[in-house]
C-alpha positions in Angstrom: -32.7 -23.9 -40.0 -36.0 -24.7 -41.6 -36.6 -28.2 -40.1 -40.1 -28.7 -41.5 -41.8 -27.1 -44.5 -45.5 -26.4 -44.1 -47.9 -27.2 -45.8 -45.9 -29.7 -47.8 -45.4 -31.6 -44.6 -48.0 -30.4 -42.2 -47.4 -31.1 -38.5 -49.4 -34.0 -37.2 -50.7 -32.9 -33.8 -53.5 -35.4 -33.5 -54.3 -36.1 -29.9 -51.5 -33.9 -28.6 -52.5 -32.0 -25.5 -51.7 -28.3 -25.9 -51.9 -25.4 -23.4 -52.2 -21.9 -24.7 -50.9 -19.5 -22.1 -52.6 -16.1 -22.6 -55.7 -15.7 -24.8 -55.0 -12.4 -26.5 -54.9 -11.8 -30.2 -51.8 -14.0 -30.5 -53.3 -16.7 -28.2 -56.5 -16.9 -30.2 -54.7 -17.5 -33.4 -52.5 -20.1 -31.7 -55.6 -21.8 -30.4 -57.0 -22.0 -34.0 -53.8 -23.3 -35.4 -53.4 -26.2 -33.0 -57.1 -27.1 -33.1 -57.0 -27.2 -36.9 -54.1 -29.6 -36.7 -55.9 -32.1 -34.4 -54.6 -31.1 -31.0 -56.6 -31.0 -27.8 -56.2 -27.4 -26.7 -56.7 -25.9 -23.2 -56.9 -22.1 -22.8 -54.9 -20.8 -19.8 -55.3 -17.2 -18.8 -55.1 -15.2 -15.6 -58.4 -13.5 -16.3 -61.2 -15.3 -14.4 -63.9 -14.0 -16.7 -62.9 -14.6 -20.4 -64.9 -15.1 -23.6 -63.7 -18.4 -25.0 -64.8 -20.7 -27.9 -67.8 -22.9 -26.9 -66.7 -26.1 -25.3 -63.0 -25.1 -25.1 -61.3 -26.5 -21.9 -60.0 -23.7 -19.8 -57.7 -23.1 -16.8 -58.5 -19.5 -15.6 -57.6 -17.2 -12.7 -54.8 -17.3 -10.2 -53.8 -20.9 -10.9 -53.7 -20.6 -14.7 -50.1 -21.7 -14.8 -50.4 -24.7 -12.5 -49.7 -28.3 -13.5 -48.7 -27.5 -17.0 -46.4 -30.6 -17.1 -49.5 -32.7 -18.0 -49.5 -31.1 -21.5 -47.4 -32.2 -24.4 -46.9 -28.7 -25.8 -47.1 -25.4 -23.8 -47.4 -22.3 -26.0 -46.3 -19.2 -24.3 -47.7 -15.8 -25.4 -44.7 -13.6 -26.0 -45.3 -11.1 -23.1 -45.5 -13.9 -20.5 -42.0 -14.2 -18.9 -40.7 -17.7 -18.8 -39.7 -17.5 -15.1 -43.4 -17.2 -14.1 -44.1 -20.6 -15.7 -41.0 -22.2 -14.2 -41.8 -20.8 -10.7 -44.8 -23.2 -10.4 -43.8 -26.1 -12.7 -40.9 -28.5 -12.8 -37.8 -27.5 -14.8 -38.7 -30.2 -17.4 -41.5 -27.9 -18.6 -38.9 -25.9 -20.6 -38.6 -28.7 -23.1 -42.3 -28.5 -23.8 -42.5 -24.7 -24.1 -42.7 -22.9 -27.4 -44.2 -19.7 -28.9 -46.1 -18.8 -32.0 -43.0 -17.2 -33.6 -41.0 -20.3 -32.9 -43.6 -22.6 -34.4 -44.1 -20.3 -37.4 -40.4 -20.3 -38.2 -40.3 -24.1 -37.8 -43.1 -24.8 -40.3 -42.8 -21.8 -42.6 -42.9 -23.0 -46.3 -40.6 -20.3 -47.6 -37.0 -19.5 -46.7 -37.6 -15.9 -47.7 -38.0 -14.6 -44.1 -36.7 -11.3 -42.9 -36.6 -10.7 -39.1 -36.2 -7.2 -37.7 -35.3 -6.4 -34.1 -33.9 -3.4 -32.2 -35.0 -1.1 -29.5 -36.8 1.5 -31.6 -37.6 1.6 -35.3 -38.6 -2.0 -35.8 -42.1 -1.2 -37.0 -41.1 1.5 -39.4 -38.2 -0.6 -40.8 -40.4 -3.7 -41.1 -43.2 -1.8 -42.9 -40.8 -0.1 -45.3 -39.2 -3.4 -46.1 -42.6 -5.0 -46.8 -43.7 -2.1 -48.9 -40.6 -2.2 -51.0 -40.8 -5.9 -51.6 -44.4 -5.5 -52.6 -43.6 -2.6 -54.9 -41.0 -4.9 -56.6 -43.7 -7.5 -57.3 -43.1 -10.0 -54.5 -46.0 -11.7 -52.6 -45.1 -10.3 -49.1 -46.6 -10.6 -45.6 -45.9 -8.5 -42.6 -46.4 -9.9 -39.0 -45.0 -10.3 -35.5 -44.8 -7.5 -32.9 -46.5 -5.0 -35.3 -49.8 -6.6 -34.3 -50.4 -9.3 -37.0 -50.0 -12.8 -35.7 -48.1 -14.8 -38.4 -50.4 -17.8 -38.1 -53.1 -15.6 -39.7 -51.3 -15.8 -43.1 -49.4 -19.0 -42.8 -51.9 -20.9 -45.1 -51.4 -18.2 -47.8 -47.7 -18.7 -48.1 -45.9 -20.5 -51.0 -42.2 -21.2 -51.4 -41.9 -17.9 -53.4 -43.6 -15.7 -50.8 -41.7 -13.3 -48.6 -42.4 -12.7 -44.9 -41.2 -9.8 -42.8 -41.4 -10.2 -39.0 -41.0 -7.4 -36.5 -39.6 -9.2 -33.5 -39.3 -8.0 -29.9 -37.0 -9.3 -27.2 -40.0 -11.0 -25.7 -40.6 -13.0 -28.9 -37.0 -13.8 -29.4 -36.1 -14.8 -25.8 -36.3 -18.6 -26.5 -36.7 -18.8 -30.3 -34.9 -21.8 -31.8 -34.9 -20.8 -35.5 -33.3 -17.9 -37.3 -34.6 -16.1 -40.5 -32.6 -16.0 -43.7 -32.1 -12.3 -43.3 -31.8 -10.8 -39.8 -31.7 -7.1 -39.2 -30.6 -5.5 -35.9 -31.3 -1.7 -35.5 -30.0 0.5 -32.7 -30.1 -1.2 -29.3 -30.4 0.8 -26.0 -31.6 -0.2 -22.5 -35.3 -1.2 -22.6 -37.7 -3.6 -21.0 -35.3 -4.0 -18.0 -38.3 -4.7 -15.8 -38.8 -7.9 -17.9 -35.2 -8.8 -18.6 -32.8 -9.3 -15.7 -30.3 -6.7 -17.1 -28.9 -5.2 -20.3 -26.9 -8.4 -21.0 -30.1 -10.5 -20.8 -31.8 -8.1 -23.1 -29.0 -8.3 -25.7 -28.9 -12.1 -25.3 -32.6 -12.3 -26.3 -32.0 -10.1 -29.3 -29.0 -12.2 -30.4 -31.3 -15.3 -30.8 -32.5 -13.7 -34.0 -29.1 -14.6 -35.5 -27.9 -17.5 -33.4 -29.1 -20.3 -35.8 -28.1 -18.6 -39.0 -25.8 -20.4 -41.4 -23.2 -19.0 -43.7 -25.9 -18.7 -46.4 -27.8 -16.3 -44.3 -27.5 -12.5 -43.8 -26.9 -10.7 -40.5 -27.5 -7.0 -41.1 -26.5 -4.6 -38.3 -26.3 -0.9 -37.5 -22.7 0.1 -38.0 -22.8 2.9 -35.4 -24.1 0.7 -32.5 -21.6 -1.6 -30.6 -24.6 -3.5 -29.2 -26.0 -4.1 -32.7 -22.6 -5.3 -33.9 -22.3 -7.7 -31.0 -25.9 -9.1 -31.4 -25.5 -9.8 -35.1 -22.3 -11.7 -34.4 -24.1 -14.4 -32.5 -24.4 -16.7 -35.6 -22.6 -17.7 -38.8 -24.6 -15.4 -41.1 -22.7 -13.1 -43.4 -22.3 -9.8 -41.7 -23.5 -6.7 -43.6 -23.6 -3.2 -42.0 -26.1 -0.5 -42.7 -25.4 3.2 -42.4 -22.0 2.3 -43.8 -20.9 0.7 -47.1 -21.4 -2.0 -48.3 -24.9 -1.5 -46.9 -27.0 1.6 -47.5 -25.7 4.9 -46.1 -26.2 8.6 -46.4 -23.6 10.4 -48.5 -24.0 14.1 -47.9 -27.8 14.1 -48.2 -28.0 11.3 -50.7 -29.1 7.8 -49.7 -26.8 5.4 -51.5 -26.2 1.7 -51.9 -23.8 -0.3 -54.1 -23.0 2.9 -56.1 -26.7 3.6 -56.7 -28.2 6.9 -55.7 -31.7 6.2 -54.4 -33.1 9.6 -53.2 -32.1 12.5 -51.0 -33.0 12.8 -47.3 -35.0 15.9 -48.1 -37.3 13.8 -50.3 -38.2 11.4 -47.4 -41.6 11.9 -45.8 -40.3 10.3 -42.6 -39.2 13.0 -40.1 -35.9 13.0 -38.3 -32.3 11.8 -38.7 -33.1 8.7 -36.7 -35.4 7.6 -39.5 -32.5 7.8 -41.9 -31.2 4.7 -40.0 -34.5 2.9 -40.5 -34.5 3.7 -44.2 -31.0 2.5 -44.7 -31.8 -0.7 -42.7 -34.8 -1.5 -44.9 -32.9 -0.6 -48.1 -30.0 -2.9 -47.1 -32.4 -5.8 -46.3 -34.3 -5.6 -49.6 -31.0 -5.2 -51.5 -29.8 -8.5 -49.9 -33.1 -10.0 -50.8 -32.3 -9.3 -54.5 -34.4 -6.2 -55.1 -32.6 -3.8 -57.4 -35.6 -1.9 -58.8 -34.4 1.6 -57.9 -37.7 3.2 -59.2 -39.8 0.9 -57.0 -37.6 1.6 -53.9 -37.5 5.3 -54.5 -41.3 5.4 -54.9 -41.8 3.8 -51.5 -39.1 5.9 -49.7 -40.5 9.2 -50.9 -44.1 8.5 -50.2 -44.2 6.5 -46.9 -45.0 9.0 -44.1 -44.6 6.6 -41.1 -46.8 4.7 -38.7 -49.3 6.1 -36.2 -47.8 7.5 -32.9 -44.3 7.9 -34.5 -43.8 11.6 -35.0 -47.3 11.7 -36.4 -48.4 15.2 -37.4 -51.8 15.8 -35.9 -52.7 19.3 -37.1 -51.8 23.0 -37.5 -53.7 25.4 -35.3 -53.2 29.1 -35.1 -49.5 29.0 -35.9 -48.8 25.9 -33.8 -48.1 22.4 -35.1 -48.9 19.4 -33.0 -47.0 16.1 -33.2 -47.9 12.7 -31.6 -44.8 10.6 -30.8 -46.4 8.5 -28.1 -44.5 5.4 -29.3 -41.3 7.1 -27.9 -41.2 5.2 -24.6 -37.4 5.4 -24.0 -35.3 8.5 -23.2 -33.3 8.0 -26.4 -36.4 8.1 -28.5 -37.6 11.3 -26.9 -34.2 12.9 -27.6 -34.5 11.9 -31.3 -37.9 13.4 -31.6 -36.7 16.7 -30.0 -34.0 17.0 -32.7 -36.3 15.7 -35.5 -38.6 18.7 -35.7 -36.9 22.0 -36.6 -37.5 25.3 -34.9 -38.8 26.0 -31.4 -41.0 23.6 -29.6 -42.8 22.7 -26.4 -41.9 19.1 -25.4 -44.1 16.9 -23.3 -42.0 14.3 -21.5 -42.9 11.7 -18.9 -44.9 8.6 -17.9 -44.3 5.4 -16.0 -40.8 5.4 -14.6 -38.9 2.1 -15.2 -35.8 3.6 -13.7 -33.9 3.8 -16.9 -30.7 6.0 -16.8 -31.5 9.6 -17.5 -28.0 11.2 -17.5 -27.6 11.1 -21.3 -31.1 12.2 -21.9 -30.7 15.2 -19.7 -27.4 16.1 -21.3 -28.8 15.8 -24.8 -31.8 17.9 -23.9 -29.5 20.6 -22.5 -27.6 20.6 -25.8 -30.9 21.5 -27.5 -32.0 24.0 -24.9 -32.0 26.9 -27.4 -34.8 25.2 -29.4 -37.0 24.3 -26.5 -39.6 26.9 -25.5 -40.5 24.8 -22.5 -40.4 21.2 -21.4 -43.6 20.0 -19.7 -43.0 17.1 -17.4 -45.9 14.8 -16.7 -46.6 11.5 -15.0 -44.8 9.4 -12.4 -41.4 10.2 -13.8 -41.8 14.0 -13.7 -39.9 14.7 -10.4 -36.9 12.5 -11.2 -36.7 13.8 -14.8 -36.7 17.4 -13.4 -33.9 16.5 -11.0 -31.7 15.0 -13.8 -32.4 18.0 -16.1 -31.4 20.4 -13.4 -28.2 18.5 -12.8 -27.4 18.9 -16.5 -28.1 22.6 -16.4 -31.5 22.6 -18.1 -34.1 24.4 -15.9 -36.6 25.5 -18.6 -39.2 23.0 -17.5 -42.4 22.8 -15.5 -43.8 19.9 -13.4 -47.3 19.4 -14.6 -50.0 18.7 -12.0 -52.5 17.8 -14.8 -53.8 14.2 -14.7 -55.8 14.2 -17.9 -54.6 14.6 -21.5 -57.0 17.5 -22.4 -55.6 19.6 -19.5 -52.0 18.6 -20.4 -52.6 19.7 -24.1 -54.2 22.9 -23.0 -51.3 23.7 -20.7 -48.8 23.0 -23.5 -50.8 25.3 -25.8 -50.5 28.1 -23.3 -46.8 27.7 -23.2 -46.3 27.7 -26.9 -45.5 30.7 -29.1 -46.6 31.4 -32.6 -44.6 29.2 -34.9 -43.7 26.6 -32.3 -44.4 22.9 -32.4 -45.9 21.0 -29.5 -44.6 17.4 -29.4 -45.8 14.6 -27.2 -42.7 12.4 -27.0 -42.9 11.0 -23.5 -39.6 9.0 -23.3 -41.3 6.7 -20.7 -43.9 3.9 -20.7 -47.6 4.8 -20.5 -48.9 2.6 -17.8 -49.1 5.2 -15.0 -51.9 7.2 -16.7 -52.9 5.2 -19.9 -53.7 1.7 -21.0 -50.8 1.7 -23.5 -48.9 3.9 -25.9 -51.8 3.8 -28.4 -54.3 5.0 -25.8 -51.9 7.8 -24.8 -51.4 8.9 -28.4 -55.1 8.6 -29.3 -56.0 10.7 -26.2 -53.5 13.3 -27.3 -54.9 13.5 -30.8 -58.4 13.7 -29.5 -57.4 16.6 -27.2 -55.6 18.4 -30.0 -58.6 18.0 -32.3 -60.9 19.4 -29.6 -59.0 22.6 -29.2 
């Protein structure tokens, strides 16, 4: 599983010709890594105008993927779909392609690697896991999809270090190595504009576990058939969470291996869906050998979550505002609706990737008594309204506002004293915003400006 240990046996890339496909944060750290190990590195990016290191060979613009077979190693940035590369190169290019995650797992000097995947909750679970390991005294690093390229801390690692990687389906789609501990959270339809279908999406996730041996751990969400199936892809020991012998909620007590850790009321994280993330992280660190209940409890009862995940923005004249911009799937929006008690104005909508909405509409209808109004925004608004109507929920408005300040002002007009206003779109952001961070930051700025 760990074919080469770095830095004990550093890879010799002298005179190797390497192409870096995509010069974003990940691509820049990949460039540095291969240059430091003696490779001749060419930067390939679809942007024609790009700031690159002085003297660096480049292949920019429309033909940035052309003639890649002349390189010895082709490093694909995670978000670049493999089919785009194969469309303009011979099939033999597959044998030369790798990713930063793949290379990191290949040369990592420690076997203490925990990989976390799933549709939602990866960042929260990965961060919780990291914080608990650190609280227990372990030298621990967090990287991957959470925004930290693992090459940035590779040189700091020792055989005793721990690494926690948040891993998306993009990053896992062609990975050849599995971590010692793999964790699969809930899995629902997502990124189907990138993957061919749901089976392809699950297949990518399953690569997290595919190369595990019987000495490794495959942790899965007991209530998700998809998670069970994905974790079964390798030979790792299967350990459920949300059910014994993993961590689970007994009444309102979070429990593992007969140990009572804390109550759900003591968690700073909002919503029942976060109980799953807490139990996943707790199961992972327990399998990692952490038994310091005081350290675990301290983290679980103080960690309030990541930005854009049910993030409380402010209280204003009897109304509380929450930013849940990270909720880019219908399931996540449903979870947010149920997470905040009392009455609320929900802001749903965004770029429509044509995900099924029947379950979303049905679940919103079940919570109709708590929804003062649903404000539907963006490209998806009309289809969402149609599905809600079919489910019997008609307490919504189609918003004509195109800017976040107007959307927030409209929501404020709809809210009653004591209500919450929750931006939990349930859709991607690309119709109106750069990304979910931009959407959330604009929401927070608009709320602060009220």
